[in-house]
PyMOL Python script that loads the backbone (N, CA, C, O; Angstrom):
from pymol import cmd

cmd.read_pdbstr("""\
ATOM      1  N   MET A   1      93.718  84.492  -0.014  1.00  0.00           N
ATOM      2  CA  MET A   1      93.373  83.046  -0.473  1.00  0.00           C
ATOM      3  C   MET A   1      94.641  82.593  -0.952  1.00  0.00           C
ATOM      4  O   MET A   1      94.819  81.377  -0.873  1.00  0.00           O
ATOM      5  N   TRP A   2      95.507  83.243  -1.400  1.00  0.00           N
ATOM      6  CA  TRP A   2      96.787  82.758  -1.859  1.00  0.00           C
ATOM      7  C   TRP A   2      97.256  81.827  -0.505  1.00  0.00           C
ATOM      8  O   TRP A   2      97.426  80.611  -0.413  1.00  0.00           O
ATOM      9  N   LYS A   3      97.376  82.783   0.379  1.00  0.00           N
ATOM     10  CA  LYS A   3      98.328  82.037   1.567  1.00  0.00           C
ATOM     11  C   LYS A   3      97.691  80.536   1.894  1.00  0.00           C
ATOM     12  O   LYS A   3      98.471  79.662   2.272  1.00  0.00           O
ATOM     13  N   TRP A   4      96.357  80.251   1.760  1.00  0.00           N
ATOM     14  CA  TRP A   4      95.873  79.097   2.111  1.00  0.00           C
ATOM     15  C   TRP A   4      96.153  77.911   1.058  1.00  0.00           C
ATOM     16  O   TRP A   4      96.203  76.703   1.292  1.00  0.00           O
ATOM     17  N   GLY A   5      96.330  78.626  -0.240  1.00  0.00           N
ATOM     18  CA  GLY A   5      97.229  77.487  -1.418  1.00  0.00           C
ATOM     19  C   GLY A   5      98.503  76.933  -0.957  1.00  0.00           C
ATOM     20  O   GLY A   5      98.838  75.749  -0.916  1.00  0.00           O
ATOM     21  N   VAL A   6      99.174  78.001  -0.607  1.00  0.00           N
ATOM     22  CA  VAL A   6     100.768  77.638  -0.129  1.00  0.00           C
ATOM     23  C   VAL A   6     100.721  76.904   1.122  1.00  0.00           C
ATOM     24  O   VAL A   6     101.609  76.081   1.345  1.00  0.00           O
ATOM     25  N   GLU A   7      99.917  77.074   1.853  1.00  0.00           N
ATOM     26  CA  GLU A   7      99.753  76.285   3.262  1.00  0.00           C
ATOM     27  C   GLU A   7      99.519  75.189   3.127  1.00  0.00           C
ATOM     28  O   GLU A   7     100.137  74.303   3.717  1.00  0.00           O
ATOM     29  N   ASN A   8      98.165  74.900   1.973  1.00  0.00           N
ATOM     30  CA  ASN A   8      97.681  73.569   1.840  1.00  0.00           C
ATOM     31  C   ASN A   8      98.899  72.495   1.148  1.00  0.00           C
ATOM     32  O   ASN A   8      99.135  71.334   1.481  1.00  0.00           O
ATOM     33  N   GLY A   9      99.482  73.224   0.207  1.00  0.00           N
ATOM     34  CA  GLY A   9     100.573  72.836  -0.526  1.00  0.00           C
ATOM     35  C   GLY A   9     101.876  72.466   0.201  1.00  0.00           C
ATOM     36  O   GLY A   9     102.792  71.751  -0.204  1.00  0.00           O
ATOM     37  N   LEU A  10     101.766  73.028   1.204  1.00  0.00           N
ATOM     38  CA  LEU A  10     102.902  72.685   1.949  1.00  0.00           C
ATOM     39  C   LEU A  10     102.632  71.528   2.574  1.00  0.00           C
ATOM     40  O   LEU A  10     103.384  70.565   2.422  1.00  0.00           O
ATOM     41  N   HIS A  11     101.417  71.455   3.441  1.00  0.00           N
ATOM     42  CA  HIS A  11     101.258  70.220   3.940  1.00  0.00           C
ATOM     43  C   HIS A  11     101.133  68.803   3.192  1.00  0.00           C
ATOM     44  O   HIS A  11     101.652  67.790   3.660  1.00  0.00           O
ATOM     45  N   TRP A  12     100.422  68.811   2.021  1.00  0.00           N
ATOM     46  CA  TRP A  12     100.555  68.016   1.381  1.00  0.00           C
ATOM     47  C   TRP A  12     101.678  67.464   0.816  1.00  0.00           C
ATOM     48  O   TRP A  12     101.715  66.257   0.576  1.00  0.00           O
ATOM     49  N   THR A  13     102.657  68.241   0.559  1.00  0.00           N
ATOM     50  CA  THR A  13     104.171  67.900   0.379  1.00  0.00           C
ATOM     51  C   THR A  13     104.898  67.371   1.304  1.00  0.00           C
ATOM     52  O   THR A  13     105.869  66.651   1.071  1.00  0.00           O
ATOM     53  N   LEU A  14     104.443  67.717   2.561  1.00  0.00           N
ATOM     54  CA  LEU A  14     104.828  67.077   3.898  1.00  0.00           C
ATOM     55  C   LEU A  14     104.530  65.708   4.179  1.00  0.00           C
ATOM     56  O   LEU A  14     105.342  64.905   4.636  1.00  0.00           O
ATOM     57  N   TYR A  15     102.887  65.378   3.781  1.00  0.00           N
ATOM     58  CA  TYR A  15     102.539  64.113   3.893  1.00  0.00           C
ATOM     59  C   TYR A  15     103.121  63.124   2.714  1.00  0.00           C
ATOM     60  O   TYR A  15     103.696  62.045   2.857  1.00  0.00           O
ATOM     61  N   VAL A  16     102.866  63.669   1.776  1.00  0.00           N
ATOM     62  CA  VAL A  16     103.461  62.904   0.741  1.00  0.00           C
ATOM     63  C   VAL A  16     105.115  62.446   0.758  1.00  0.00           C
ATOM     64  O   VAL A  16     105.434  61.268   0.602  1.00  0.00           O
ATOM     65  N   THR A  17     105.986  63.387   0.938  1.00  0.00           N
ATOM     66  CA  THR A  17     107.389  63.232   1.058  1.00  0.00           C
ATOM     67  C   THR A  17     107.749  62.582   2.439  1.00  0.00           C
ATOM     68  O   THR A  17     108.634  61.726   2.473  1.00  0.00           O
ATOM     69  N   PHE A  18     107.220  62.888   3.355  1.00  0.00           N
ATOM     70  CA  PHE A  18     107.662  61.959   4.501  1.00  0.00           C
ATOM     71  C   PHE A  18     106.968  61.403   5.400  1.00  0.00           C
ATOM     72  O   PHE A  18     107.151  61.344   6.616  1.00  0.00           O
ATOM     73  N   SER A  19     105.862  60.844   4.517  1.00  0.00           N
ATOM     74  CA  SER A  19     104.598  60.235   4.852  1.00  0.00           C
ATOM     75  C   SER A  19     104.205  60.340   6.759  1.00  0.00           C
ATOM     76  O   SER A  19     104.542  59.502   7.596  1.00  0.00           O
ATOM     77  N   GLU A  20     103.501  61.492   6.985  1.00  0.00           N
ATOM     78  CA  GLU A  20     103.043  62.132   8.023  1.00  0.00           C
ATOM     79  C   GLU A  20     102.394  61.242   8.953  1.00  0.00           C
ATOM     80  O   GLU A  20     102.650  61.007  10.134  1.00  0.00           O
ATOM     81  N   ASP A  21     101.409  60.748   8.104  1.00  0.00           N
ATOM     82  CA  ASP A  21     100.596  59.890   8.609  1.00  0.00           C
ATOM     83  C   ASP A  21     100.907  58.567   9.227  1.00  0.00           C
ATOM     84  O   ASP A  21     100.293  58.024  10.146  1.00  0.00           O
ATOM     85  N   ALA A  22     101.953  58.132   8.583  1.00  0.00           N
ATOM     86  CA  ALA A  22     102.541  56.775   8.915  1.00  0.00           C
ATOM     87  C   ALA A  22     103.091  56.897  10.108  1.00  0.00           C
ATOM     88  O   ALA A  22     102.831  55.931  10.826  1.00  0.00           O
ATOM     89  N   CYS A  23     103.698  57.643  10.563  1.00  0.00           N
ATOM     90  CA  CYS A  23     104.634  58.223  11.314  1.00  0.00           C
ATOM     91  C   CYS A  23     104.350  57.699  12.852  1.00  0.00           C
ATOM     92  O   CYS A  23     103.272  58.182  13.199  1.00  0.00           O
ATOM     93  N   GLY A  24     104.792  57.067  13.673  1.00  0.00           N
ATOM     94  CA  GLY A  24     104.350  56.668  14.882  1.00  0.00           C
ATOM     95  C   GLY A  24     104.463  57.183  16.216  1.00  0.00           C
ATOM     96  O   GLY A  24     104.005  56.722  17.261  1.00  0.00           O
ATOM     97  N   VAL A  25     105.312  58.459  15.961  1.00  0.00           N
ATOM     98  CA  VAL A  25     105.745  59.420  16.871  1.00  0.00           C
ATOM     99  C   VAL A  25     104.486  60.170  17.605  1.00  0.00           C
ATOM    100  O   VAL A  25     104.293  61.269  17.084  1.00  0.00           O
ATOM    101  N   ARG A  26     103.771  59.940  18.445  1.00  0.00           N
ATOM    102  CA  ARG A  26     102.778  60.337  19.314  1.00  0.00           C
ATOM    103  C   ARG A  26     102.854  61.013  20.557  1.00  0.00           C
ATOM    104  O   ARG A  26     101.950  61.770  20.909  1.00  0.00           O
ATOM    105  N   THR A  27     103.761  60.823  21.184  1.00  0.00           N
ATOM    106  CA  THR A  27     103.784  61.557  22.626  1.00  0.00           C
ATOM    107  C   THR A  27     104.886  62.424  23.005  1.00  0.00           C
ATOM    108  O   THR A  27     105.918  62.502  22.340  1.00  0.00           O
ATOM    109  N   GLY A  28     104.671  63.068  24.060  1.00  0.00           N
ATOM    110  CA  GLY A  28     105.637  64.201  24.705  1.00  0.00           C
ATOM    111  C   GLY A  28     105.800  65.131  23.392  1.00  0.00           C
ATOM    112  O   GLY A  28     104.925  65.235  22.533  1.00  0.00           O
ATOM    113  N   HIS A  29     106.938  65.731  23.365  1.00  0.00           N
ATOM    114  CA  HIS A  29     107.557  66.830  22.630  1.00  0.00           C
ATOM    115  C   HIS A  29     107.845  66.166  21.058  1.00  0.00           C
ATOM    116  O   HIS A  29     107.773  66.819  20.018  1.00  0.00           O
ATOM    117  N   ALA A  30     108.136  64.916  21.143  1.00  0.00           N
ATOM    118  CA  ALA A  30     108.540  64.601  19.608  1.00  0.00           C
ATOM    119  C   ALA A  30     107.613  64.876  18.274  1.00  0.00           C
ATOM    120  O   ALA A  30     108.120  65.098  17.175  1.00  0.00           O
ATOM    121  N   PRO A  31     106.504  64.844  18.453  1.00  0.00           N
ATOM    122  CA  PRO A  31     106.025  65.202  17.427  1.00  0.00           C
ATOM    123  C   PRO A  31     106.452  66.382  16.721  1.00  0.00           C
ATOM    124  O   PRO A  31     106.925  66.454  15.587  1.00  0.00           O
ATOM    125  N   GLN A  32     106.188  67.413  17.657  1.00  0.00           N
ATOM    126  CA  GLN A  32     106.391  68.800  17.210  1.00  0.00           C
ATOM    127  C   GLN A  32     107.942  68.911  16.822  1.00  0.00           C
ATOM    128  O   GLN A  32     108.255  69.555  15.820  1.00  0.00           O
ATOM    129  N   ASN A  33     108.721  68.409  17.456  1.00  0.00           N
ATOM    130  CA  ASN A  33     109.892  68.435  17.223  1.00  0.00           C
ATOM    131  C   ASN A  33     110.377  68.070  15.621  1.00  0.00           C
ATOM    132  O   ASN A  33     110.946  68.811  14.819  1.00  0.00           O
ATOM    133  N   LEU A  34     109.979  66.789  15.473  1.00  0.00           N
ATOM    134  CA  LEU A  34     109.956  65.999  14.368  1.00  0.00           C
ATOM    135  C   LEU A  34     109.296  66.769  13.068  1.00  0.00           C
ATOM    136  O   LEU A  34     109.802  66.647  11.953  1.00  0.00           O
ATOM    137  N   ALA A  35     108.053  67.620  13.320  1.00  0.00           N
ATOM    138  CA  ALA A  35     107.836  68.272  12.199  1.00  0.00           C
ATOM    139  C   ALA A  35     108.321  69.580  12.305  1.00  0.00           C
ATOM    140  O   ALA A  35     107.915  70.245  11.352  1.00  0.00           O
ATOM    141  N   LEU A  36     108.919  70.127  12.960  1.00  0.00           N
ATOM    142  CA  LEU A  36     109.918  71.191  12.747  1.00  0.00           C
ATOM    143  C   LEU A  36     111.062  70.895  11.865  1.00  0.00           C
ATOM    144  O   LEU A  36     111.430  71.621  10.941  1.00  0.00           O
ATOM    145  N   LEU A  37     111.717  69.531  12.292  1.00  0.00           N
ATOM    146  CA  LEU A  37     112.644  68.967  11.580  1.00  0.00           C
ATOM    147  C   LEU A  37     112.424  68.931   9.852  1.00  0.00           C
ATOM    148  O   LEU A  37     113.068  69.401   8.914  1.00  0.00           O
ATOM    149  N   ARG A  38     111.118  68.086   9.970  1.00  0.00           N
ATOM    150  CA  ARG A  38     110.474  67.976   8.273  1.00  0.00           C
ATOM    151  C   ARG A  38     110.392  69.486   7.678  1.00  0.00           C
ATOM    152  O   ARG A  38     110.709  69.796   6.529  1.00  0.00           O
ATOM    153  N   ARG A  39     109.980  70.228   8.524  1.00  0.00           N
ATOM    154  CA  ARG A  39     110.110  71.756   7.638  1.00  0.00           C
ATOM    155  C   ARG A  39     111.314  72.356   7.256  1.00  0.00           C
ATOM    156  O   ARG A  39     111.560  72.936   6.198  1.00  0.00           O
ATOM    157  N   ILE A  40     112.106  72.142   8.306  1.00  0.00           N
ATOM    158  CA  ILE A  40     113.562  72.632   7.982  1.00  0.00           C
ATOM    159  C   ILE A  40     114.300  71.833   6.769  1.00  0.00           C
ATOM    160  O   ILE A  40     115.162  72.392   6.091  1.00  0.00           O
ATOM    161  N   ALA A  41     113.972  70.727   6.585  1.00  0.00           N
ATOM    162  CA  ALA A  41     114.805  69.572   5.612  1.00  0.00           C
ATOM    163  C   ALA A  41     113.795  69.825   4.041  1.00  0.00           C
ATOM    164  O   ALA A  41     114.247  69.522   2.937  1.00  0.00           O
ATOM    165  N   LEU A  42     112.600  70.340   4.219  1.00  0.00           N
ATOM    166  CA  LEU A  42     111.749  70.742   3.005  1.00  0.00           C
ATOM    167  C   LEU A  42     112.365  71.833   2.405  1.00  0.00           C
ATOM    168  O   LEU A  42     111.871  72.346   1.401  1.00  0.00           O
TER     169      LEU A  42
END
""", "prot")
cmd.dss("prot")
cmd.show_as("cartoon", "prot")
cmd.util.cbc("prot")
cmd.orient("prot")
């Protein structure tokens, strides 16, 4: 149960800090690469 709280907190932080929903990157490998960079930056 604790793991889900950490995971949800991480996703919430990514959405709020980096505005992931507003990002227009949707094609090819770019979304996955950008997600990795965001996690490293966080």
